[in-house]
C-alpha positions as protocol buffer text, in pm:
chain_id: "A"
residue {
  index: 1
  type: MET
  ca { x: 0 y: 0 z: 0 }
}
residue {
  index: 2
  type: ASP
  ca { x: 175 y: 311 z: -125 }
}
residue {
  index: 3
  type: VAL
  ca { x: 67 y: 551 z: 149 }
}
residue {
  index: 4
  type: SER
  ca { x: 214 y: 711 z: 458 }
}
residue {
  index: 5
  type: ILE
  ca { x: -30 y: 807 z: 735 }
}
residue {
  index: 6
  type: VAL
  ca { x: 75 y: 1084 z: 975 }
}
residue {
  index: 7
  type: VAL
  ca { x: -112 y: 1078 z: 1307 }
}
residue {
  index: 8
  type: LEU
  ca { x: -78 y: 1393 z: 1517 }
}
residue {
  index: 9
  type: ALA
  ca { x: -113 y: 1339 z: 1892 }
}
residue {
  index: 10
  type: TRP
  ca { x: -103 y: 1563 z: 2197 }
}
residue {
  index: 11
  type: GLU
  ca { x: -151 y: 1440 z: 2554 }
}
residue {
  index: 12
  type: ASP
  ca { x: -372 y: 1151 z: 2446 }
}
residue {
  index: 13
  type: PHE
  ca { x: -245 y: 794 z: 2451 }
}
residue {
  index: 14
  type: GLU
  ca { x: -574 y: 599 z: 2445 }
}
residue {
  index: 15
  type: ARG
  ca { x: -726 y: 768 z: 2138 }
}
residue {
  index: 16
  type: THR
  ca { x: -395 y: 757 z: 1953 }
}
residue {
  index: 17
  type: ARG
  ca { x: -361 y: 385 z: 2022 }
}
residue {
  index: 18
  type: ALA
  ca { x: -714 y: 318 z: 1895 }
}
residue {
  index: 19
  type: CYS
  ca { x: -646 y: 527 z: 1584 }
}
residue {
  index: 20
  type: VAL
  ca { x: -322 y: 349 z: 1496 }
}
residue {
  index: 21
  type: ARG
  ca { x: -475 y: 6 z: 1551 }
}
residue {
  index: 22
  type: SER
  ca { x: -752 y: 90 z: 1302 }
}
residue {
  index: 23
  type: LEU
  ca { x: -505 y: 177 z: 1024 }
}
residue {
  index: 24
  type: PRO
  ca { x: -399 y: -72 z: 753 }
}
residue {
  index: 25
  type: SER
  ca { x: -87 y: -263 z: 854 }
}
residue {
  index: 26
  type: ALA
  ca { x: 51 y: -224 z: 500 }
}
residue {
  index: 27
  type: ALA
  ca { x: 66 y: 155 z: 535 }
}
residue {
  index: 28
  type: GLU
  ca { x: 369 y: 344 z: 661 }
}
residue {
  index: 29
  type: ILE
  ca { x: 253 y: 505 z: 986 }
}
residue {
  index: 30
  type: VAL
  ca { x: 418 y: 802 z: 1155 }
}
residue {
  index: 31
  type: VAL
  ca { x: 298 y: 921 z: 1496 }
}
residue {
  index: 32
  type: VAL
  ca { x: 399 y: 1278 z: 1578 }
}
residue {
  index: 33
  type: ASP
  ca { x: 394 y: 1345 z: 1953 }
}
residue {
  index: 34
  type: ASN
  ca { x: 326 y: 1716 z: 1958 }
}
residue {
  index: 35
  type: GLY
  ca { x: 487 y: 1807 z: 2290 }
}
residue {
  index: 36
  type: SER
  ca { x: 309 y: 1569 z: 2530 }
}
residue {
  index: 37
  type: SER
  ca { x: 410 y: 1518 z: 2893 }
}
residue {
  index: 38
  type: GLU
  ca { x: 680 y: 1267 z: 2985 }
}
residue {
  index: 39
  type: GLU
  ca { x: 428 y: 1001 z: 3087 }
}
residue {
  index: 40
  type: ILE
  ca { x: 242 y: 1020 z: 2756 }
}
residue {
  index: 41
  type: ARG
  ca { x: 568 y: 1033 z: 2559 }
}
residue {
  index: 42
  type: GLN
  ca { x: 688 y: 711 z: 2719 }
}
residue {
  index: 43
  type: ALA
  ca { x: 355 y: 536 z: 2659 }
}
residue {
  index: 44
  type: LEU
  ca { x: 338 y: 646 z: 2295 }
}
residue {
  index: 45
  type: SER
  ca { x: 700 y: 566 z: 2213 }
}
residue {
  index: 46
  type: GLY
  ca { x: 668 y: 221 z: 2369 }
}
residue {
  index: 47
  type: PHE
  ca { x: 345 y: 148 z: 2184 }
}
residue {
  index: 48
  type: CYS
  ca { x: 491 y: 264 z: 1852 }
}
residue {
  index: 49
  type: ALA
  ca { x: 795 y: 41 z: 1902 }
}
residue {
  index: 50
  type: GLN
  ca { x: 568 y: -258 z: 1962 }
}
residue {
  index: 51
  type: GLN
  ca { x: 360 y: -180 z: 1654 }
}
residue {
  index: 52
  type: GLY
  ca { x: 653 y: -110 z: 1421 }
}
residue {
  index: 53
  type: VAL
  ca { x: 533 y: 249 z: 1384 }
}
residue {
  index: 54
  type: ARG
  ca { x: 767 y: 546 z: 1350 }
}
residue {
  index: 55
  type: TYR
  ca { x: 753 y: 776 z: 1651 }
}
residue {
  index: 56
  type: VAL
  ca { x: 853 y: 1143 z: 1608 }
}
residue {
  index: 57
  type: GLN
  ca { x: 885 y: 1378 z: 1906 }
}
residue {
  index: 58
  type: SER
  ca { x: 833 y: 1745 z: 1821 }
}
residue {
  index: 59
  type: GLY
  ca { x: 988 y: 1876 z: 2142 }
}
residue {
  index: 60
  type: SER
  ca { x: 703 y: 2121 z: 2201 }
}
residue {
  index: 61
  type: ASN
  ca { x: 346 y: 2182 z: 2089 }
}
residue {
  index: 62
  type: LEU
  ca { x: 396 y: 2308 z: 1734 }
}
residue {
  index: 63
  type: GLY
  ca { x: 26 y: 2335 z: 1652 }
}
residue {
  index: 64
  type: TYR
  ca { x: -156 y: 2137 z: 1385 }
}
residue {
  index: 65
  type: ALA
  ca { x: 11 y: 2262 z: 1066 }
}
residue {
  index: 66
  type: ARG
  ca { x: 373 y: 2254 z: 1181 }
}
residue {
  index: 67
  type: GLY
  ca { x: 319 y: 1919 z: 1351 }
}
residue {
  index: 68
  type: MET
  ca { x: 176 y: 1764 z: 1034 }
}
residue {
  index: 69
  type: ASN
  ca { x: 450 y: 1909 z: 816 }
}
residue {
  index: 70
  type: LEU
  ca { x: 708 y: 1766 z: 1053 }
}
residue {
  index: 71
  type: GLY
  ca { x: 547 y: 1423 z: 1024 }
}
residue {
  index: 72
  type: VAL
  ca { x: 533 y: 1432 z: 645 }
}
residue {
  index: 73
  type: ARG
  ca { x: 907 y: 1501 z: 635 }
}
residue {
  index: 74
  type: HIS
  ca { x: 951 y: 1158 z: 793 }
}
residue {
  index: 75
  type: THR
  ca { x: 745 y: 975 z: 528 }
}
residue {
  index: 76
  type: SER
  ca { x: 867 y: 793 z: 219 }
}
residue {
  index: 77
  type: ARG
  ca { x: 567 y: 690 z: 8 }
}
residue {
  index: 78
  type: ALA
  ca { x: 390 y: 844 z: -290 }
}
residue {
  index: 79
  type: ASN
  ca { x: 70 y: 933 z: -105 }
}
residue {
  index: 80
  type: VAL
  ca { x: 15 y: 1084 z: 238 }
}
residue {
  index: 81
  type: ILE
  ca { x: -282 y: 1093 z: 473 }
}
residue {
  index: 82
  type: LEU
  ca { x: -302 y: 1359 z: 744 }
}
residue {
  index: 83
  type: SER
  ca { x: -489 y: 1214 z: 1041 }
}
residue {
  index: 84
  type: ASN
  ca { x: -616 y: 1346 z: 1371 }
}
residue {
  index: 85
  type: ASN
  ca { x: -557 y: 1104 z: 1655 }
}
residue {
  index: 86
  type: ASP
  ca { x: -924 y: 1100 z: 1761 }
}
residue {
  index: 87
  type: ILE
  ca { x: -1045 y: 897 z: 1463 }
}
residue {
  index: 88
  type: VAL
  ca { x: -1104 y: 529 z: 1394 }
}
residue {
  index: 89
  type: VAL
  ca { x: -1088 y: 414 z: 1032 }
}
residue {
  index: 90
  type: HIS
  ca { x: -1350 y: 175 z: 897 }
}
residue {
  index: 91
  type: ASP
  ca { x: -1260 y: -113 z: 666 }
}
residue {
  index: 92
  type: ASP
  ca { x: -1138 y: -20 z: 317 }
}
residue {
  index: 93
  type: ALA
  ca { x: -1158 y: 356 z: 382 }
}
residue {
  index: 94
  type: VAL
  ca { x: -789 y: 412 z: 305 }
}
residue {
  index: 95
  type: ALA
  ca { x: -800 y: 202 z: -13 }
}
residue {
  index: 96
  type: ARG
  ca { x: -1106 y: 395 z: -135 }
}
residue {
  index: 97
  type: LEU
  ca { x: -938 y: 730 z: -75 }
}
residue {
  index: 98
  type: LEU
  ca { x: -627 y: 619 z: -261 }
}
residue {
  index: 99
  type: ALA
  ca { x: -843 y: 504 z: -553 }
}
residue {
  index: 100
  type: ALA
  ca { x: -987 y: 856 z: -575 }
}
residue {
  index: 101
  type: LEU
  ca { x: -635 y: 1001 z: -592 }
}
residue {
  index: 102
  type: ALA
  ca { x: -569 y: 797 z: -906 }
}
residue {
  index: 103
  type: ASP
  ca { x: -754 y: 1073 z: -1092 }
}
residue {
  index: 104
  type: PRO
  ca { x: -491 y: 1343 z: -1163 }
}
residue {
  index: 105
  type: ALA
  ca { x: -761 y: 1613 z: -1144 }
}
residue {
  index: 106
  type: VAL
  ca { x: -820 y: 1531 z: -776 }
}
residue {
  index: 107
  type: GLY
  ca { x: -605 y: 1724 z: -532 }
}
residue {
  index: 108
  type: ALA
  ca { x: -730 y: 1565 z: -211 }
}
residue {
  index: 109
  type: ALA
  ca { x: -973 y: 1290 z: -110 }
}
residue {
  index: 110
  type: PHE
  ca { x: -1197 y: 1321 z: 196 }
}
residue {
  index: 111
  type: PRO
  ca { x: -1394 y: 1044 z: 366 }
}
residue {
  index: 112
  type: ALA
  ca { x: -1744 y: 1045 z: 511 }
}
residue {
  index: 113
  type: VAL
  ca { x: -1721 y: 1127 z: 881 }
}
residue {
  index: 114
  type: VAL
  ca { x: -1950 y: 987 z: 1149 }
}
residue {
  index: 115
  type: THR
  ca { x: -1967 y: 1043 z: 1525 }
}
residue {
  index: 116
  type: PRO
  ca { x: -1902 y: 761 z: 1772 }
}
residue {
  index: 117
  type: GLU
  ca { x: -2280 y: 711 z: 1770 }
}
residue {
  index: 118
  type: GLY
  ca { x: -2282 y: 675 z: 1391 }
}
residue {
  index: 119
  type: VAL
  ca { x: -2439 y: 1014 z: 1316 }
}
residue {
  index: 120
  type: PRO
  ca { x: -2312 y: 1176 z: 991 }
}
residue {
  index: 121
  type: GLN
  ca { x: -2067 y: 1455 z: 1075 }
}
residue {
  index: 122
  type: THR
  ca { x: -1898 y: 1548 z: 747 }
}
residue {
  index: 123
  type: GLU
  ca { x: -1860 y: 1927 z: 739 }
}
residue {
  index: 124
  type: GLY
  ca { x: -1796 y: 2154 z: 445 }
}
residue {
  index: 125
  type: GLY
  ca { x: -1837 y: 2513 z: 350 }
}
residue {
  index: 126
  type: ARG
  ca { x: -1814 y: 2781 z: 85 }
}
residue {
  index: 127
  type: PHE
  ca { x: -1535 y: 3029 z: 52 }
}
residue {
  index: 128
  type: LEU
  ca { x: -1637 y: 3370 z: 180 }
}
residue {
  index: 129
  type: THR
  ca { x: -1733 y: 3561 z: -134 }
}
residue {
  index: 130
  type: MET
  ca { x: -1907 y: 3898 z: -156 }
}
residue {
  index: 131
  type: ARG
  ca { x: -2242 y: 3724 z: -219 }
}
residue {
  index: 132
  type: VAL
  ca { x: -2203 y: 3494 z: 81 }
}
residue {
  index: 133
  type: GLY
  ca { x: -2080 y: 3772 z: 310 }
}
residue {
  index: 134
  type: LEU
  ca { x: -2362 y: 4008 z: 218 }
}
residue {
  index: 135
  type: ALA
  ca { x: -2622 y: 3731 z: 242 }
}
residue {
  index: 136
  type: HIS
  ca { x: -2505 y: 3659 z: 596 }
}
residue {
  index: 137
  type: ALA
  ca { x: -2508 y: 4027 z: 690 }
}
residue {
  index: 138
  type: THR
  ca { x: -2859 y: 4087 z: 556 }
}
residue {
  index: 139
  type: GLY
  ca { x: -3015 y: 3759 z: 666 }
}
residue {
  index: 140
  type: LEU
  ca { x: -3076 y: 3647 z: 307 }
}
residue {
  index: 141
  type: SER
  ca { x: -2882 y: 3328 z: 379 }
}
residue {
  index: 142
  type: LEU
  ca { x: -3166 y: 3215 z: 606 }
}
residue {
  index: 143
  type: VAL
  ca { x: -3390 y: 3167 z: 301 }
}
residue {
  index: 144
  type: ALA
  ca { x: -3124 y: 3102 z: 33 }
}
residue {
  index: 145
  type: PRO
  ca { x: -2928 y: 2784 z: 124 }
}
residue {
  index: 146
  type: ARG
  ca { x: -2680 y: 2830 z: -160 }
}
residue {
  index: 147
  type: LEU
  ca { x: -2564 y: 3157 z: -2 }
}
residue {
  index: 148
  type: ARG
  ca { x: -2491 y: 3002 z: 336 }
}
residue {
  index: 149
  type: ILE
  ca { x: -2134 y: 2955 z: 454 }
}
residue {
  index: 150
  type: VAL
  ca { x: -2201 y: 2587 z: 524 }
}
residue {
  index: 151
  type: ALA
  ca { x: -2259 y: 2352 z: 232 }
}
residue {
  index: 152
  type: PRO
  ca { x: -2331 y: 1983 z: 168 }
}
residue {
  index: 153
  type: PRO
  ca { x: -2002 y: 1795 z: 119 }
}
residue {
  index: 154
  type: GLU
  ca { x: -2081 y: 1725 z: -247 }
}
residue {
  index: 155
  type: GLU
  ca { x: -2114 y: 2100 z: -315 }
}
residue {
  index: 156
  type: ALA
  ca { x: -1856 y: 2241 z: -73 }
}
residue {
  index: 157
  type: ASP
  ca { x: -1558 y: 2457 z: -172 }
}
residue {
  index: 158
  type: TRP
  ca { x: -1371 y: 2311 z: 126 }
}
residue {
  index: 159
  type: LEU
  ca { x: -1412 y: 2017 z: 361 }
}
residue {
  index: 160
  type: THR
  ca { x: -1294 y: 1962 z: 715 }
}
residue {
  index: 161
  type: GLY
  ca { x: -993 y: 1735 z: 727 }
}
residue {
  index: 162
  type: PRO
  ca { x: -961 y: 1503 z: 1028 }
}
residue {
  index: 163
  type: PHE
  ca { x: -842 y: 1243 z: 774 }
}
residue {
  index: 164
  type: VAL
  ca { x: -739 y: 1372 z: 431 }
}
residue {
  index: 165
  type: ALA
  ca { x: -544 y: 1199 z: 154 }
}
residue {
  index: 166
  type: LEU
  ca { x: -313 y: 1371 z: -95 }
}
residue {
  index: 167
  type: ARG
  ca { x: -41 y: 1271 z: -336 }
}
residue {
  index: 168
  type: ARG
  ca { x: 295 y: 1359 z: -184 }
}
residue {
  index: 169
  type: SER
  ca { x: 383 y: 1552 z: -500 }
}
residue {
  index: 170
  type: THR
  ca { x: 70 y: 1765 z: -457 }
}
residue {
  index: 171
  type: PHE
  ca { x: 148 y: 1822 z: -91 }
}
residue {
  index: 172
  type: ASP
  ca { x: 495 y: 1944 z: -185 }
}
residue {
  index: 173
  type: THR
  ca { x: 365 y: 2164 z: -469 }
}
residue {
  index: 174
  type: ILE
  ca { x: 137 y: 2362 z: -236 }
}
residue {
  index: 175
  type: GLY
  ca { x: 410 y: 2390 z: 26 }
}
residue {
  index: 176
  type: GLY
  ca { x: 252 y: 2155 z: 277 }
}
residue {
  index: 177
  type: VAL
  ca { x: -3 y: 2265 z: 534 }
}
residue {
  index: 178
  type: ASP
  ca { x: -18 y: 2644 z: 567 }
}
residue {
  index: 179
  type: GLU
  ca { x: 144 y: 2728 z: 902 }
}
residue {
  index: 180
  type: THR
  ca { x: -25 y: 3069 z: 936 }
}
residue {
  index: 181
  type: SER
  ca { x: -265 y: 2930 z: 1197 }
}
residue {
  index: 182
  type: PHE
  ca { x: -171 y: 2740 z: 1512 }
}
residue {
  index: 183
  type: PHE
  ca { x: -502 y: 2553 z: 1525 }
}
residue {
  index: 184
  type: TYR
  ca { x: -825 y: 2561 z: 1315 }
}
residue {
  index: 185
  type: SER
  ca { x: -897 y: 2649 z: 951 }
}
residue {
  index: 186
  type: GLU
  ca { x: -590 y: 2464 z: 821 }
}
residue {
  index: 187
  type: ASP
  ca { x: -822 y: 2246 z: 615 }
}
residue {
  index: 188
  type: MET
  ca { x: -985 y: 2550 z: 457 }
}
residue {
  index: 189
  type: ARG
  ca { x: -645 y: 2695 z: 367 }
}
residue {
  index: 190
  type: LEU
  ca { x: -539 y: 2356 z: 228 }
}
residue {
  index: 191
  type: CYS
  ca { x: -845 y: 2334 z: 5 }
}
residue {
  index: 192
  type: TRP
  ca { x: -791 y: 2691 z: -114 }
}
residue {
  index: 193
  type: ALA
  ca { x: -432 y: 2608 z: -212 }
}
residue {
  index: 194
  type: LEU
  ca { x: -548 y: 2299 z: -402 }
}
residue {
  index: 195
  type: ARG
  ca { x: -817 y: 2496 z: -586 }
}
residue {
  index: 196
  type: GLN
  ca { x: -555 y: 2753 z: -684 }
}
residue {
  index: 197
  type: GLN
  ca { x: -368 y: 2469 z: -855 }
}
residue {
  index: 198
  type: GLY
  ca { x: -680 y: 2387 z: -1059 }
}
residue {
  index: 199
  type: LEU
  ca { x: -744 y: 2068 z: -863 }
}
residue {
  index: 200
  type: ARG
  ca { x: -1075 y: 1949 z: -727 }
}
residue {
  index: 201
  type: LEU
  ca { x: -1174 y: 1777 z: -405 }
}
residue {
  index: 202
  type: ALA
  ca { x: -1311 y: 1424 z: -398 }
}
residue {
  index: 203
  type: TYR
  ca { x: -1571 y: 1344 z: -133 }
}
residue {
  index: 204
  type: VAL
  ca { x: -1565 y: 964 z: -106 }
}
residue {
  index: 205
  type: ARG
  ca { x: -1890 y: 871 z: 65 }
}
residue {
  index: 206
  type: GLU
  ca { x: -1801 y: 500 z: 76 }
}
residue {
  index: 207
  type: ALA
  ca { x: -1482 y: 569 z: 276 }
}
residue {
  index: 208
  type: VAL
  ca { x: -1597 y: 606 z: 637 }
}
residue {
  index: 209
  type: ILE
  ca { x: -1414 y: 716 z: 950 }
}
residue {
  index: 210
  type: MET
  ca { x: -1538 y: 774 z: 1304 }
}
residue {
  index: 211
  type: HIS
  ca { x: -1431 y: 1107 z: 1452 }
}
residue {
  index: 212
  type: GLU
  ca { x: -1469 y: 1236 z: 1806 }
}
residue {
  index: 213
  type: ASP
  ca { x: -1495 y: 1602 z: 1714 }
}
residue {
  index: 214
  type: ASP
  ca { x: -1274 y: 1845 z: 1908 }
}
residue {
  index: 215
  type: ALA
  ca { x: -1163 y: 1576 z: 2153 }
}
residue {
  index: 216
  type: THR
  ca { x: -827 y: 1746 z: 2196 }
}
residue {
  index: 217
  type: ALA
  ca { x: -960 y: 2102 z: 2208 }
}
residue {
  index: 218
  type: ARG
  ca { x: -1221 y: 2018 z: 2472 }
}
residue {
  index: 219
  type: ARG
  ca { x: -949 y: 1922 z: 2717 }
}
residue {
  index: 220
  type: ARG
  ca { x: -820 y: 2280 z: 2703 }
}
residue {
  index: 221
  type: TRP
  ca { x: -1111 y: 2506 z: 2612 }
}
residue {
  index: 222
  type: SER
  ca { x: -1481 y: 2550 z: 2682 }
}
residue {
  index: 223
  type: GLU
  ca { x: -1745 y: 2544 z: 2409 }
}
residue {
  index: 224
  type: GLU
  ca { x: -1740 y: 2923 z: 2402 }
}
residue {
  index: 225
  type: GLU
  ca { x: -1362 y: 2934 z: 2365 }
}
residue {
  index: 226
  type: ILE
  ca { x: -1369 y: 2675 z: 2086 }
}
residue {
  index: 227
  type: SER
  ca { x: -1637 y: 2874 z: 1901 }
}
residue {
  index: 228
  type: GLN
  ca { x: -1439 y: 3195 z: 1940 }
}
residue {
  index: 229
  type: ARG
  ca { x: -1114 y: 3040 z: 1815 }
}
residue {
  index: 230
  type: ARG
  ca { x: -1282 y: 2862 z: 1524 }
}
residue {
  index: 231
  type: THR
  ca { x: -1454 y: 3179 z: 1407 }
}
residue {
  index: 232
  type: ARG
  ca { x: -1140 y: 3391 z: 1445 }
}
residue {
  index: 233
  type: GLU
  ca { x: -935 y: 3152 z: 1231 }
}
residue {
  index: 234
  type: PHE
  ca { x: -1215 y: 3118 z: 975 }
}
residue {
  index: 235
  type: ILE
  ca { x: -1227 y: 3495 z: 928 }
}
residue {
  index: 236
  type: ARG
  ca { x: -846 y: 3518 z: 917 }
}
residue {
  index: 237
  type: ALA
  ca { x: -826 y: 3244 z: 655 }
}
residue {
  index: 238
  type: SER
  ca { x: -1105 y: 3397 z: 447 }
}
residue {
  index: 239
  type: ARG
  ca { x: -946 y: 3741 z: 461 }
}
residue {
  index: 240
  type: ASP
  ca { x: -594 y: 3616 z: 389 }
}
residue {
  index: 241
  type: THR
  ca { x: -669 y: 3392 z: 92 }
}
residue {
  index: 242
  type: GLY
  ca { x: -914 y: 3592 z: -114 }
}
residue {
  index: 243
  type: GLY
  ca { x: -760 y: 3936 z: -164 }
}
residue {
  index: 244
  type: ARG
  ca { x: -936 y: 4272 z: -125 }
}
residue {
  index: 245
  type: ARG
  ca { x: -1283 y: 4146 z: -220 }
}
residue {
  index: 246
  type: ALA
  ca { x: -1252 y: 3875 z: 45 }
}
residue {
  index: 247
  type: ARG
  ca { x: -1165 y: 4136 z: 307 }
}
residue {
  index: 248
  type: VAL
  ca { x: -1481 y: 4327 z: 217 }
}
residue {
  index: 249
  type: ALA
  ca { x: -1681 y: 4004 z: 229 }
}
residue {
  index: 250
  type: ALA
  ca { x: -1531 y: 3919 z: 568 }
}
residue {
  index: 251
  type: THR
  ca { x: -1630 y: 4261 z: 701 }
}
residue {
  index: 252
  type: ALA
  ca { x: -1990 y: 4206 z: 586 }
}
residue {
  index: 253
  type: TYR
  ca { x: -1991 y: 3860 z: 742 }
}
residue {
  index: 254
  type: VAL
  ca { x: -1865 y: 3998 z: 1074 }
}
residue {
  index: 255
  type: CYS
  ca { x: -2142 y: 4260 z: 1073 }
}
residue {
  index: 256
  type: GLY
  ca { x: -2398 y: 3982 z: 1038 }
}
residue {
  index: 257
  type: THR
  ca { x: -2235 y: 3788 z: 1320 }
}
residue {
  index: 258
  type: LEU
  ca { x: -2246 y: 4091 z: 1550 }
}
residue {
  index: 259
  type: LEU
  ca { x: -2613 y: 4145 z: 1468 }
}
residue {
  index: 260
  type: ARG
  ca { x: -2698 y: 3785 z: 1550 }
}
residue {
  index: 261
  type: ALA
  ca { x: -2510 y: 3809 z: 1880 }
}
residue {
  index: 262
  type: ALA
  ca { x: -2702 y: 4124 z: 1970 }
}
residue {
  index: 263
  type: VAL
  ca { x: -3036 y: 3959 z: 1892 }
}
residue {
  index: 264
  type: GLY
  ca { x: -2963 y: 3610 z: 2027 }
}
residue {
  index: 265
  type: GLY
  ca { x: -2751 y: 3700 z: 2325 }
}
residue {
  index: 266
  type: ASN
  ca { x: -2646 y: 3347 z: 2426 }
}
residue {
  index: 267
  type: PRO
  ca { x: -2283 y: 3285 z: 2535 }
}
residue {
  index: 268
  type: VAL
  ca { x: -2183 y: 3089 z: 2224 }
}
residue {
  index: 269
  type: ARG
  ca { x: -2312 y: 3356 z: 1986 }
}
residue {
  index: 270
  type: ARG
  ca { x: -2130 y: 3624 z: 2182 }
}
residue {
  index: 271
  type: ALA
  ca { x: -1811 y: 3414 z: 2165 }
}
residue {
  index: 272
  type: ILE
  ca { x: -1854 y: 3375 z: 1789 }
}
residue {
  index: 273
  type: ALA
  ca { x: -1893 y: 3752 z: 1756 }
}
residue {
  index: 274
  type: ARG
  ca { x: -1576 y: 3814 z: 1958 }
}
residue {
  index: 275
  type: GLY
  ca { x: -1387 y: 3567 z: 1742 }
}
residue {
  index: 276
  type: ALA
  ca { x: -1515 y: 3729 z: 1422 }
}
residue {
  index: 277
  type: VAL
  ca { x: -1395 y: 4073 z: 1531 }
}
residue {
  index: 278
  type: GLU
  ca { x: -1058 y: 3930 z: 1636 }
}
residue {
  index: 279
  type: GLY
  ca { x: -1019 y: 3762 z: 1298 }
}
residue {
  index: 280
  type: LEU
  ca { x: -1092 y: 4086 z: 1115 }
}
residue {
  index: 281
  type: ARG
  ca { x: -843 y: 4282 z: 1327 }
}
residue {
  index: 282
  type: ALA
  ca { x: -565 y: 4022 z: 1338 }
}
residue {
  index: 283
  type: SER
  ca { x: -242 y: 4112 z: 1163 }
}
């Protein structure tokens, strides 16, 4: 199997062990320990040695993008899969993703994601254009689904990437995972870079993974903090990738977010509004 799978872990032995055990034995597997404590480091390194898996210690918490890029530098095969550690791969999912990459027009292949309870969880969205930003600001998106920032995976401009497959040559061409963000919106930036190369995304419904969403983040942050950080990085990524028109669209989107926070008033909406403003102001 001509694929290297990079699993990024931080302070989580049990989920990482379950993830690695679900991966095909024929794959090259690299576990990047992203600055865990001594106890977790020892457990992970010992487990990897038993499994014949390469163990890479980052030395500190590098964040998602830098940690993944570090892991890919330790791979040797023609295809790479970037994997969160809080996933379990169902049978044949890896083979199905690799089959999608056989099409040279495909830049990345994404699986169907389900929760531990089996509920569909695949998330995708549209890039923040003027139409989408203004629709959000004016409330038009409430009655026009095609102008919403979220989109069905088959129609999405970008997909979330807890487990994403790329050719190594494509990964190298786009310069790896964009390291602008420490955590969140790396998948959106990745999809933007692929689109800029004229490549499309393949959503492979038959390739299924189980994902415990935000398992790592929830050990550090509350729901409000996660919402704030996610929104901030979404606005930053939208503003950074799309030029002047995207900055105008982001401003319109933030106005809509502030209006919803003023009307709704719940803690999560207020956190989203704070994150949106931070994203717009960030250097």
